[in-house]
N, C-alpha and C positions, 0 to 999 in steps of 0.2 A: 504493500499499500503506500502511496505517496505520502510525503510529510505535510502537515498543515502549512499553510503559508500566511504570513503577516508582512506588513510593509513598513518601511522606514525611508527617511529621507536619504538621496545618493550621498550627500556630504557627510552622513552619519555612518555609512557604510564603507565609503571609499578608505582604502589602504588597510582595512581589516584582513589579517592573514590566518590561516588555520593555527588555532591556540589561543588566538585572541578571545577576549571577552567583550561582550556587549550587552547594555540594558536597554531592552524595549519597554517604552513608557507610554504615555498618552492613552488615546482610545484603543491602540492596538494592543498595549500592554494590558489594559484592563480587560480586552476582550480574551487575551490568552490567559490568564490568570482567573478571572471571574466567571466567563463563559465556557471556555474550553476545559478550565482547570487542569492546565499543563502541569506536570510535577518533574522534579529532578530525574534526568537521565531520558526523557522521552525526546525523540528527534522533531526538529522544527525548521522550517526554512524561512529565512528573512530576507525579503526582496526589495528592490528599490523600485519596481514598476518600470524599469527601462531596460531589462534583460540581466541584472545582476542578481544572482542568487547565492545567498549563504546558507550552505547546509550546516546546521547546527544541532547541538545537544542542550538540552534545558540543564543550567547550572544550580538555578534556584528560582523561588516564585514567590513574591512579595504582594503586598497590597497595590495591585495596579501596575506592577513592574515585573517583568520576566527577565531573569538573568540567563545567557546563552553562551556557550563556548563555540567558537568557529570551528568546524571539522574539515569544511572543503569550501573552496570559493569557484564558483561557475560563472562564466560570462556567456550566455546563450546568444548563438548567432543570429543574425536577423535572417528573415525568410529570403530566398530568392525572388519571390514574388509577393509584394505586399499587396493586401486587399483593404479596399475602403468602402464602406456602405454609406451611399447618399440615401438617407432614410426621409421620407416625407412625414411631417407631423400628422398623427392619427389620432381619432378619438379614443376614450376607453383604456388609455395607457397602452394602446397596441404598439406604440412607436417605442416605447421604453420596453416592452416585451421583445420586440425585435431586436434591439441592440443587447439586450440581456443574453438572448440566446444565441447571438452571432459573436459576442465575447467569448462564451464558454465553448464555441466552436473554433476560435481562433482568428477573428477578424483583428486587423492592425489598427483601423480607425474607422471613426463614423462621423457623419456630418448632419446635422438636422436641417432639412429642408422646407421651407414655407412655400409650397407648391399652390397652383391656382386652386385646386379642389380641395385642399387641406381644410377640414372644419375647425380644427384646433388653429388657434392664432397666437404667435407669440408677439406681443406688443410692449413697446416700452420697458418696463421693469422686468416683464417675462422675459423680453429677448436675452437679457443678462442672466436671469435666474434658470431659464430653461436648460441652456447648456451646462450649468454647474449641476443642475439635477441628473444630467445625462451622465456627468462625470462620476457621480455617486453611484449609479446603476451599474456602468461597466466596471468600476473598480470592486464593487461587491462580487460581481460575476467573475471577474478575474481571479478574485480570492477563493472563490468557490471551485473554479476550475484547477486553482493552484498553479496559475500563471506567474511567471516572473515579470512579464510586460503586461501593463495596463493600456488597452487601446487610447489613442488620443481621441478627444472629442473636437471637432471645429467649431468655428463660430456659425452662428444660424446663416444658412444660405438663403437670403430672403428674396426670392423669385427666380426666373429663368436664367437671367443674366449671369447670377452667381454660379450656378451649375455649369454653365457653359465654359466659363473660367476654369474650373475644376476638370471638365472634360478636356479642355485643350492641355491642360498640363499632364495629363495621364498617358502612359503607353496603351492602355486600353480601357475604354468605358463602355459599360454595357448597360443597355436600357432593358430591364426585365419586363416583357410587355407581352399580354395574351395573343396580339396580332402579329408578332413576330414569325417568321417562316422557318428560320434556322435555329436549331436547338442549341441550348447554352454549351452543351459539352463540345459540339461540333465547332462552334464559333471560337472558344477557347482553345481546343487542340489545334486548328488551323493557324490562329494567331501565334501560338507558342512555336510551332513549326518555322515560323519565319523570322523569328526574334534573333538578331545579332547578340553577341556577347557585349555587354555593357558593365561599367562599374555601378556597384549598388544595385539594389533590388528593383524589379520592374514594378511598375505601379499600375493596378488594376482596379477600376472604379466600377461598382454596381449601383444602379439607381432604381429605387422602388418607390412607387407612388402611393397615395393614399387610399382611402375607401373608395373614392369615385375614380380611380385610376389616373394616369398621366395623361393631360389633354392634348389633343392633336396638335395644337401650337407648340406645346411644350416639347412633344416627340420631334416634331420638324426643327425646332432650334437645335435640340440637342443632336439629330442627325447631322445638321449642318455644321456643328461644331466638331464632329468627329466620331460621335458615338455609333455603336452598332446595337440594332435591336435583337434580344435573344429571347427563346422560349424556353421556360422551365419544364413544361410538361403539358399534359392535355387537359388538367384541371385547373381551374383559377384559384389562386392562393391569396389568403387575407395579407393584408400589409404586413401584419406580425410574422408571417411564415415564409413570406417569398424570399427575404434577403437571408435568413438563416439556411434555406434549403439552398440557395446559390452557394453560400459559403462551403457547405458539405460538398457540392459537386465540384467547385473549383479547387477545393483543398486536394481532391482525389485527381482530378483532370490535370492539374498544374504540378502535381508531385510534391506538395506541400506535406502531404501524410504518409509519404513513403519513406 
């Protein structure tokens, strides 16, 4: 069984080597000692959310503070293909469910999108608080999945133009749409076969619409910006399930799970 994961700031963990001791306090320390009730000798991983994982052994547990001894220091490599989910805002917290599942399945970044047909609207203060709520969701999901890396959460893409900019910057952008003719697996496979070697990870973006779907005007704009339409299957998926389903398929098709 994998070790439970807790997070600490990078500057707190930098420079620690096997044999070093570290005190985990704050919310994470309280969770480790009062909720998980970890005790001396139990294994635990302390990560910085950016790929650094310290494999540790509990040296002691006090009130809200977990003392650990570092056993091994692991720097997890970035994936050769990075996946970003552009998720339209959706009612009933379906957008948060989507990013939660996508995080557990290995997404690298998520971007909230205010689409034309989104019923939910992030205005004024909500436009600032919304992304922070999403950061809490993906952090909790990454912890549950025992990931060393917490996916990044971008600022609100408020409209079509912002998504078009993201499409233009990507190596591959995919519109997950029921009217597409080409299967997602085929599109990804053919694209990967033509990619030359490049430094750093390839950037793949998936775009998922809200309950009412992506509007024809948005589809036209995204295709003009360089995105490709792709079909997930014969059934229409909810906004909460389309993104996670695509993550699973692309993880397999692009070798992220091999």
